[in-house]
C-alpha positions, 0 to 999 in steps of 0.5 A: 053760893054762900060760904056757910052753906059749904061750911055746913056740909064740911062740918057735918057730923059725921062728915058725908061726901058731897058734890059741887055743881057749878054753872057750867055744869062741871063738878067736883066731889069732896070726899074728906072734910080736909080737901076743901077750904072755904074762903069769903069768895071762893072754895079750893078743893083738893083733888086726890089722885084715884088710887090715893087712900088718904086725904092728900090731894093731887091737884088743887082747884079754886072755884068762885062761889058765884059759880057754885050752883048746886051742893048735894050729898054723894052716893056712898059706894059700899 
C-alpha cells in the first residue's frame, strides 16, 4: 500500500472512519484523523480505550505499509 493512499483517507472532508486490513487478516479501525500518522514505510495507529470519547489513544501500534492489504470505510453506527 502506498502512504498516499492512507493519507487520502485521513484527509477526506468530512472525515469518514476507516479500517486497515493487514496481510495476516488483522484489522485496525481509525475513528479520528488524529489517531493515525503516516510515514514513508509505516503507519502508526492510535487505539483508544473502548470508553474514550475523545481522540486520545490508549495503545499505539505501528504497521508496515508492505503488510497493508486493504483500506476501506467503516460502517458508521448511529
